[in-house]
VMD Tcl script that builds the backbone (N, CA, C; Angstrom):
set m [mol new atoms 303]
animate dup $m
set s [atomselect $m all]
$s set {name element resname resid chain x y z} {
  {N N ALA 1 A -9.229 -10.134 15.066}
  {CA C ALA 1 A -8.204 -10.925 14.392}
  {C C ALA 1 A -7.721 -12.027 15.335}
  {N N THR 2 A -7.386 -13.125 14.744}
  {CA C THR 2 A -6.806 -14.223 15.487}
  {C C THR 2 A -5.346 -14.319 15.078}
  {N N ASP 3 A -4.446 -14.136 16.029}
  {CA C ASP 3 A -3.017 -14.164 15.724}
  {C C ASP 3 A -2.456 -15.565 15.845}
  {N N ASN 4 A -1.276 -15.755 15.295}
  {CA C ASN 4 A -0.538 -17.017 15.370}
  {C C ASN 4 A -1.310 -18.185 14.768}
  {N N CYS 5 A -1.976 -17.932 13.648}
  {CA C CYS 5 A -2.715 -18.987 12.944}
  {C C CYS 5 A -1.787 -19.707 11.969}
  {N N THR 6 A -2.187 -20.930 11.636}
  {CA C THR 6 A -1.518 -21.636 10.553}
  {C C THR 6 A -2.493 -21.877 9.399}
  {N N ALA 7 A -3.786 -21.582 9.629}
  {CA C ALA 7 A -4.792 -21.673 8.572}
  {C C ALA 7 A -5.996 -20.823 8.956}
  {N N CYS 8 A -6.656 -20.260 7.953}
  {CA C CYS 8 A -7.902 -19.525 8.173}
  {C C CYS 8 A -8.997 -20.314 7.460}
  {N N TRP 9 A -10.114 -20.550 8.149}
  {CA C TRP 9 A -11.110 -21.482 7.626}
  {C C TRP 9 A -12.311 -20.831 6.957}
  {N N THR 10 A -12.540 -19.548 7.138}
  {CA C THR 10 A -13.698 -18.894 6.543}
  {C C THR 10 A -13.306 -18.278 5.215}
  {N N GLN 11 A -14.196 -18.366 4.224}
  {CA C GLN 11 A -13.901 -17.841 2.895}
  {C C GLN 11 A -13.591 -16.347 2.902}
  {N N ASP 12 A -14.227 -15.587 3.773}
  {CA C ASP 12 A -14.037 -14.143 3.801}
  {C C ASP 12 A -12.826 -13.703 4.619}
  {N N ILE 13 A -12.065 -14.631 5.134}
  {CA C ILE 13 A -10.923 -14.293 5.981}
  {C C ILE 13 A -9.668 -14.154 5.122}
  {N N ARG 14 A -8.874 -13.137 5.433}
  {CA C ARG 14 A -7.606 -12.894 4.748}
  {C C ARG 14 A -6.453 -13.282 5.670}
  {N N TYR 15 A -5.338 -13.562 5.065}
  {CA C TYR 15 A -4.133 -13.863 5.817}
  {C C TYR 15 A -3.300 -12.595 5.930}
  {N N LYS 16 A -2.834 -12.271 7.115}
  {CA C LYS 16 A -1.930 -11.139 7.302}
  {C C LYS 16 A -0.598 -11.678 7.764}
  {N N LEU 17 A 0.415 -11.539 6.914}
  {CA C LEU 17 A 1.743 -12.012 7.282}
  {C C LEU 17 A 2.339 -11.104 8.344}
  {N N PRO 18 A 3.176 -11.635 9.215}
  {CA C PRO 18 A 3.816 -10.784 10.222}
  {C C PRO 18 A 4.722 -9.765 9.550}
  {N N SER 19 A 4.818 -8.559 10.109}
  {CA C SER 19 A 5.595 -7.509 9.471}
  {C C SER 19 A 7.080 -7.845 9.387}
  {N N ASP 20 A 7.582 -8.647 10.331}
  {CA C ASP 20 A 9.000 -8.997 10.265}
  {C C ASP 20 A 9.256 -10.171 9.317}
  {N N ARG 21 A 8.212 -10.829 8.867}
  {CA C ARG 21 A 8.293 -11.962 7.941}
  {C C ARG 21 A 9.201 -13.088 8.460}
  {N N ALA 22 A 9.518 -13.064 9.753}
  {CA C ALA 22 A 10.413 -14.072 10.324}
  {C C ALA 22 A 9.761 -15.452 10.346}
  {N N THR 23 A 8.457 -15.486 10.533}
  {CA C THR 23 A 7.748 -16.758 10.596}
  {C C THR 23 A 6.593 -16.733 9.594}
  {N N PRO 24 A 6.882 -16.863 8.292}
  {CA C PRO 24 A 5.823 -16.729 7.289}
  {C C PRO 24 A 4.741 -17.796 7.362}
  {N N SER 25 A 4.965 -18.883 8.094}
  {CA C SER 25 A 3.935 -19.919 8.209}
  {C C SER 25 A 2.940 -19.608 9.322}
  {N N VAL 26 A 3.217 -18.560 10.119}
  {CA C VAL 26 A 2.311 -18.145 11.186}
  {C C VAL 26 A 1.825 -16.743 10.857}
  {N N PHE 27 A 0.514 -16.528 10.953}
  {CA C PHE 27 A -0.057 -15.260 10.525}
  {C C PHE 27 A -1.309 -14.966 11.316}
  {N N ALA 28 A -1.921 -13.824 11.038}
  {CA C ALA 28 A -3.191 -13.461 11.661}
  {C C ALA 28 A -4.313 -13.703 10.664}
  {N N CYS 29 A -5.479 -14.096 11.149}
  {CA C CYS 29 A -6.664 -14.247 10.305}
  {C C CYS 29 A -7.529 -13.005 10.511}
  {N N ILE 30 A -7.761 -12.246 9.450}
  {CA C ILE 30 A -8.497 -10.982 9.539}
  {C C ILE 30 A -9.521 -10.916 8.418}
  {N N THR 31 A -10.547 -10.081 8.565}
  {CA C THR 31 A -11.584 -9.986 7.535}
  {C C THR 31 A -11.250 -8.975 6.452}
  {N N ASP 32 A -10.487 -7.935 6.775}
  {CA C ASP 32 A -10.082 -6.921 5.799}
  {C C ASP 32 A -8.615 -6.608 5.987}
  {N N CYS 33 A -7.941 -6.320 4.900}
  {CA C CYS 33 A -6.539 -5.922 5.003}
  {C C CYS 33 A -6.446 -4.537 5.631}
  {N N PRO 34 A -5.373 -4.262 6.381}
  {CA C PRO 34 A -5.147 -2.903 6.872}
  {C C PRO 34 A -5.027 -1.935 5.690}
  {N N THR 35 A -5.280 -0.663 5.908}
  {CA C THR 35 A -5.290 0.307 4.802}
  {C C THR 35 A -3.925 0.464 4.140}
  {N N ASP 36 A -2.842 0.144 4.848}
  {CA C ASP 36 A -1.520 0.274 4.232}
  {C C ASP 36 A -1.017 -1.051 3.650}
  {N N ASP 37 A -1.947 -1.964 3.390}
  {CA C ASP 37 A -1.653 -3.239 2.740}
  {C C ASP 37 A -2.448 -3.347 1.448}
  {N N TYR 38 A -2.057 -4.281 0.593}
  {CA C TYR 38 A -2.839 -4.636 -0.592}
  {C C TYR 38 A -3.112 -6.133 -0.534}
  {N N LEU 39 A -4.132 -6.562 -1.247}
  {CA C LEU 39 A -4.514 -7.970 -1.236}
  {C C LEU 39 A -3.872 -8.676 -2.420}
  {N N ASP 40 A -3.087 -9.693 -2.139}
  {CA C ASP 40 A -2.431 -10.506 -3.166}
  {C C ASP 40 A -2.979 -11.918 -3.015}
  {N N GLY 41 A -3.970 -12.269 -3.836}
  {CA C GLY 41 A -4.675 -13.538 -3.658}
  {C C GLY 41 A -5.496 -13.449 -2.395}
  {N N ASP 42 A -5.165 -14.240 -1.379}
  {CA C ASP 42 A -5.852 -14.137 -0.095}
  {C C ASP 42 A -4.887 -13.713 1.006}
  {N N VAL 43 A -3.774 -13.075 0.607}
  {CA C VAL 43 A -2.770 -12.633 1.567}
  {C C VAL 43 A -2.655 -11.105 1.549}
  {N N CYS 44 A -2.717 -10.486 2.721}
  {CA C CYS 44 A -2.486 -9.043 2.850}
  {C C CYS 44 A -0.989 -8.821 2.909}
  {N N LYS 45 A -0.489 -7.954 2.035}
  {CA C LYS 45 A 0.946 -7.669 2.001}
  {C C LYS 45 A 1.168 -6.166 2.141}
  {N N ASP 46 A 2.317 -5.793 2.678}
  {CA C ASP 46 A 2.654 -4.395 2.898}
  {C C ASP 46 A 2.782 -3.638 1.581}
  {N N CYS 47 A 2.268 -2.406 1.568}
  {CA C CYS 47 A 2.496 -1.499 0.441}
  {C C CYS 47 A 3.971 -1.103 0.427}
  {N N ASN 48 A 4.411 -0.592 -0.708}
  {CA C ASN 48 A 5.738 -0.006 -0.803}
  {C C ASN 48 A 5.845 1.093 0.243}
  {N N GLU 49 A 6.999 1.288 0.811}
  {CA C GLU 49 A 7.173 2.273 1.884}
  {C C GLU 49 A 6.862 3.702 1.453}
  {N N THR 50 A 6.811 3.975 0.150}
  {CA C THR 50 A 6.510 5.330 -0.319}
  {C C THR 50 A 5.017 5.622 -0.350}
  {N N CYS 51 A 4.174 4.603 -0.168}
  {CA C CYS 51 A 2.715 4.744 -0.269}
  {C C CYS 51 A 2.045 4.691 1.103}
  {N N SER 52 A 0.916 5.416 1.246}
  {CA C SER 52 A 0.043 5.226 2.417}
  {C C SER 52 A -0.950 4.111 2.132}
  {N N GLN 53 A -1.453 4.081 0.892}
  {CA C GLN 53 A -2.341 3.014 0.437}
  {C C GLN 53 A -1.936 2.669 -0.990}
  {N N CYS 54 A -2.241 1.425 -1.406}
  {CA C CYS 54 A -1.763 0.982 -2.717}
  {C C CYS 54 A -2.627 -0.140 -3.280}
  {N N ASN 55 A -2.339 -0.470 -4.556}
  {CA C ASN 55 A -2.977 -1.608 -5.229}
  {C C ASN 55 A -1.998 -2.760 -5.445}
  {N N GLY 56 A -0.737 -2.557 -5.108}
  {CA C GLY 56 A 0.282 -3.581 -5.327}
  {C C GLY 56 A 1.600 -3.181 -4.691}
  {N N PRO 57 A 2.642 -3.999 -4.884}
  {CA C PRO 57 A 3.908 -3.807 -4.178}
  {C C PRO 57 A 4.816 -2.714 -4.730}
  {N N SER 58 A 4.602 -2.291 -5.954}
  {CA C SER 58 A 5.515 -1.356 -6.607}
  {C C SER 58 A 5.334 0.077 -6.120}
  {N N GLU 59 A 6.383 0.874 -6.230}
  {CA C GLU 59 A 6.289 2.296 -5.879}
  {C C GLU 59 A 5.390 3.058 -6.850}
  {N N THR 60 A 5.040 2.437 -7.981}
  {CA C THR 60 A 4.144 3.084 -8.948}
  {C C THR 60 A 2.685 2.665 -8.757}
  {N N GLU 61 A 2.380 1.925 -7.689}
  {CA C GLU 61 A 1.028 1.430 -7.456}
  {C C GLU 61 A 0.366 2.061 -6.230}
  {N N CYS 62 A 0.790 3.291 -5.884}
  {CA C CYS 62 A 0.189 4.000 -4.751}
  {C C CYS 62 A -1.196 4.514 -5.138}
  {N N THR 63 A -2.100 4.569 -4.173}
  {CA C THR 63 A -3.413 5.184 -4.378}
  {C C THR 63 A -3.616 6.366 -3.435}
  {N N ILE 64 A -2.813 6.447 -2.374}
  {CA C ILE 64 A -2.797 7.591 -1.457}
  {C C ILE 64 A -1.351 7.780 -1.004}
  {N N CYS 65 A -0.910 9.045 -0.995}
  {CA C CYS 65 A 0.456 9.361 -0.560}
  {C C CYS 65 A 0.467 9.789 0.907}
  {N N PRO 66 A 1.561 9.484 1.607}
  {CA C PRO 66 A 1.700 9.986 2.974}
  {C C PRO 66 A 1.995 11.484 2.958}
  {N N GLY 67 A 1.775 12.145 4.086}
  {CA C GLY 67 A 2.069 13.570 4.187}
  {C C GLY 67 A 3.509 13.850 3.813}
  {N N GLY 68 A 3.736 14.966 3.154}
  {CA C GLY 68 A 5.084 15.333 2.765}
  {C C GLY 68 A 5.502 14.801 1.412}
  {N N ARG 69 A 4.707 13.925 0.804}
  {CA C ARG 69 A 5.030 13.394 -0.525}
  {C C ARG 69 A 4.048 13.940 -1.556}
  {N N TYR 70 A 4.523 14.016 -2.798}
  {CA C TYR 70 A 3.742 14.562 -3.899}
  {C C TYR 70 A 3.276 13.436 -4.831}
  {N N ILE 71 A 2.034 13.531 -5.277}
  {CA C ILE 71 A 1.509 12.589 -6.266}
  {C C ILE 71 A 2.188 12.896 -7.595}
  {N N TYR 72 A 2.817 11.899 -8.182}
  {CA C TYR 72 A 3.421 12.023 -9.509}
  {C C TYR 72 A 2.708 11.031 -10.407}
  {N N ASN 73 A 1.883 11.549 -11.315}
  {CA C ASN 73 A 1.014 10.719 -12.138}
  {C C ASN 73 A 1.006 11.233 -13.576}
  {N N PRO 74 A 2.135 11.079 -14.298}
  {CA C PRO 74 A 2.222 11.647 -15.641}
  {C C PRO 74 A 1.253 11.034 -16.652}
  {N N ASN 75 A 0.762 9.825 -16.396}
  {CA C ASN 75 A -0.142 9.153 -17.344}
  {C C ASN 75 A -1.598 9.172 -16.896}
  {N N ASN 76 A -1.908 9.933 -15.834}
  {CA C ASN 76 A -3.287 10.064 -15.351}
  {C C ASN 76 A -3.943 8.710 -15.063}
  {N N LEU 77 A -3.240 7.858 -14.362}
  {CA C LEU 77 A -3.739 6.522 -14.022}
  {C C LEU 77 A -4.372 6.534 -12.642}
  {N N PRO 78 A -5.170 5.500 -12.288}
  {CA C PRO 78 A -5.765 5.438 -10.951}
  {C C PRO 78 A -4.733 5.141 -9.859}
  {N N GLN 79 A -3.514 4.753 -10.239}
  {CA C GLN 79 A -2.439 4.546 -9.274}
  {C C GLN 79 A -1.231 5.341 -9.746}
  {N N PHE 80 A -0.327 5.677 -8.820}
  {CA C PHE 80 A 0.724 6.638 -9.131}
  {C C PHE 80 A 1.897 6.471 -8.178}
  {N N GLU 81 A 2.919 7.319 -8.359}
  {CA C GLU 81 A 4.065 7.358 -7.456}
  {C C GLU 81 A 3.886 8.469 -6.439}
  {N N CYS 82 A 4.500 8.302 -5.272}
  {CA C CYS 82 A 4.522 9.333 -4.241}
  {C C CYS 82 A 5.977 9.748 -4.061}
  {N N LYS 83 A 6.286 10.976 -4.456}
  {CA C LYS 83 A 7.675 11.435 -4.454}
  {C C LYS 83 A 7.900 12.506 -3.398}
  {N N THR 84 A 9.124 12.547 -2.861}
  {CA C THR 84 A 9.479 13.590 -1.908}
  {C C THR 84 A 9.686 14.916 -2.624}
  {N N ASP 85 A 9.990 14.870 -3.914}
  {CA C ASP 85 A 10.181 16.071 -4.718}
  {C C ASP 85 A 9.697 15.770 -6.135}
  {N N CYS 86 A 9.256 16.777 -6.854}
  {CA C CYS 86 A 8.805 16.576 -8.225}
  {C C CYS 86 A 10.010 16.470 -9.159}
  {N N PRO 87 A 9.899 15.644 -10.211}
  {CA C PRO 87 A 11.001 15.523 -11.171}
  {C C PRO 87 A 11.252 16.858 -11.889}
  {N N THR 88 A 12.416 16.981 -12.474}
  {CA C THR 88 A 12.777 18.168 -13.247}
  {C C THR 88 A 11.726 18.429 -14.318}
  {N N GLY 89 A 11.299 19.671 -14.422}
  {CA C GLY 89 A 10.293 20.049 -15.411}
  {C C GLY 89 A 8.870 19.995 -14.873}
  {N N TRP 90 A 8.679 19.500 -13.657}
  {CA C TRP 90 A 7.369 19.420 -13.030}
  {C C TRP 90 A 7.316 20.408 -11.868}
  {N N CYS 91 A 6.182 21.062 -11.688}
  {CA C CYS 91 A 6.010 22.035 -10.599}
  {C C CYS 91 A 5.296 21.385 -9.422}
  {N N LYS 92 A 5.673 21.814 -8.221}
  {CA C LYS 92 A 4.991 21.358 -7.007}
  {C C LYS 92 A 3.715 22.175 -6.823}
  {N N VAL 93 A 2.600 21.490 -6.647}
  {CA C VAL 93 A 1.319 22.131 -6.355}
  {C C VAL 93 A 0.906 21.657 -4.960}
  {N N GLU 94 A 0.573 22.577 -4.073}
  {CA C GLU 94 A 0.304 22.233 -2.680}
  {C C GLU 94 A -1.180 21.961 -2.389}
  {N N THR 95 A -2.089 22.555 -3.170}
  {CA C THR 95 A -3.519 22.388 -2.887}
  {C C THR 95 A -4.277 22.020 -4.153}
  {N N PRO 96 A -5.390 21.341 -4.090}
  {CA C PRO 96 A -6.002 20.815 -2.875}
  {C C PRO 96 A -5.237 19.607 -2.327}
  {N N THR 97 A -4.488 18.917 -3.177}
  {CA C THR 97 A -3.678 17.792 -2.755}
  {C C THR 97 A -2.267 18.030 -3.296}
  {N N LYS 98 A -1.251 17.667 -2.522}
  {CA C LYS 98 A 0.106 17.826 -3.023}
  {C C LYS 98 A 0.296 16.956 -4.250}
  {N N HIS 99 A 0.702 17.574 -5.361}
  {CA C HIS 99 A 0.949 16.813 -6.569}
  {C C HIS 99 A 1.933 17.535 -7.474}
  {N N CYS 100 A 2.468 16.826 -8.457}
  {CA C CYS 100 A 3.371 17.396 -9.447}
  {C C CYS 100 A 2.553 17.684 -10.701}
  {N N GLU 101 A 2.770 18.885 -11.239}
  {CA C GLU 101 A 1.989 19.296 -12.416}
  {C C GLU 101 A 2.926 19.806 -13.483}
}
mol reanalyze $m
mol bondsrecalc $m
mol representation Tube
mol addrep $m
């Protein structure tokens, strides 16, 4: 990665904004987004703090949950929420993956 860029010149290069977002005009040029980011156009952006991996910024767009959180996916979608506890009426299942059932 090349840090402190103001432009990336290769088509396959993504922009990674700084985590503090203090200087949004300066970024790193990278070939792939980090696993805890999602691609928005040609910019890598942070996943919601409840997700380990995601498809977008929302807490309902997680694709992998961090340890200690449960997959909550009432509509059986490819993306879901990661909750610290299951909602009322849902049971915690610990294996093979923590999820609400």
